[in-house]
N, C-alpha and C positions, 0 to 999 in steps of 0.2 A: 760407267756413269750411272748414277742413281736417278730414277725418275720420281719426281715429286709432283703431286697434283698442283695445278695452278691455284686452286682455292680449296680450302678444307671445308668439307660440309660440317657446319656447326648448326646449332639450333637457331641462331639468329639468321643465318643464311637460308635455312629451310623455311623459316617464318616469312622472310621477304619473298621467296619464290612462291609460296602458297598464297600470300596476300596478292601478289601480282596476277597469279592465275585466277583467283577469285574476282578481282577487279575486271580482268579481261572478260570473264564469263558474264559478269553483270553488265558490262558495257556493250554486249553483242547487239542490244536493241537500238543503240545510237545509230542514226543514219537511216533507220527504217522509215518508210513512207507512212505518214499519219493515216492515210486512207487504208492502206493494207493492214496496219495495226488495228484500226477500228473494225474492219471487216472480219478479221480473225476473231474478234471479241463478240460482235453482234452484227451479222450481215443483214438482219431483218429491218434495221432502222438506223440509217446514217445520214447526217447532214454534211455532205462532202465539203462544201465551200467553207464552212466554219472551222473545219479541221486545219485549214491553212491560214485563215484570218477570221477571228471571232466576230468581227464586224462586217463580214462580207455582205455586199449589197446585191450581188448577182452571180450567176454561174451559167455556163453552157457546156453541153457535151459536144466534143469535136470528133467526128467519125472520119475514117479514111476517105480520101479523095474530096473532102470539102475544101475548096480553094481558100487560100489565105485571105483574099479580098472579102469573101463571105464571112469568115471568122472576124476580120477587122470590123466589118460593118455591124456585126452582132455585139461585139465586146467594146468597140471604141478603143481608144488608147493604142492604136496600131502604129506602124505595122508590127505584127507579131512574127518576128523573123525565125522563131523556133518552129513555126508551121511553114513547110515548103509552099511555094507559090501554087503548086498543083494539088496540095493537100498532103495529109499523112499517108504513109504506105499502109497496105492492107493489114499488116501485123501490129499496128499501133493505133491508139486513140488517146484522147486527152480531155481534161477538164479545163475550162477557162474560168477563172475566178475574178470577180471585180471587187477590189478593195474599196473601203469608204472614200479614199482619196480619188477614186476613179481609175487608178492604175490597175493593171491586170497581172495575174499570175497564170502561167500555163503549166499544168502538170501532166506530163505524158506517161502513158502506161503501155507495156506490152500487152496485147490482147490475150496472151497466154496466162497472164496474171489477173488483170482486171479488164473485162470485156464490157465496155459501156455501149457497144453498138451491135450486140447480137440481135436486138429487136430494133425496129425503126424508131429513131429519135429525131425530132425536129430540131434543126439548128435555130435556136432562139434563146433569148435571155430569160432565164428562170430567176425567181427571187433567191436571195442568198440563203434563206432558211429552208429551201426546198429539201424535202426528205427523200432519200433514195432507199430502195429495197433491192437487195442482191441475193442470189443463190450461189452456193458453192458447188460447182460441177467439176469434180476431180481436180481440185486445187486452183480452178479458175473462178474468180468471183464475177458473175454475170449480172448486169443490171436488169432488173425485172420491171421496176416502175419508178417514176418520179412523181412526187406529190408535194405541193399542191398544184392543182389545175394546169392550165396551158401556159406556155411561155408567151411573152409579149413579142409578137411577130415584128414589131417595129424596132426591136433591139434596145428598148428603153426599160 
């Protein structure tokens, strides 16, 4: 019995394979979190909420062990079922983002990638255009400061 290849390598076949590999390499960035992409480019100045909704009206930092009821009271539009009743575990933290409609987005991060809670952060509603500064510590982006000013303690 003679063995014949299933397909013959032709220039058209090779062109298709190379194009597919090129598209695959170019598409590697799809699905990457917008905050992580922004931090890799410029950790010194990021407006986190607007990366997820350009018209964001508010944001909050959700640290481990902050109970869901506290998060709900700060963000409104609850209950936020992606936050456990007793709060996030020690290895995760999140951003809560308020959209212009009043609906919210919760974006969770492993603290090994984005550590929003390395320094004390008050659970309160910050303006949507709050600027954040991060430092890269061995591949972990650590929140250093939030600006402008203090959050509204009333959650509004």
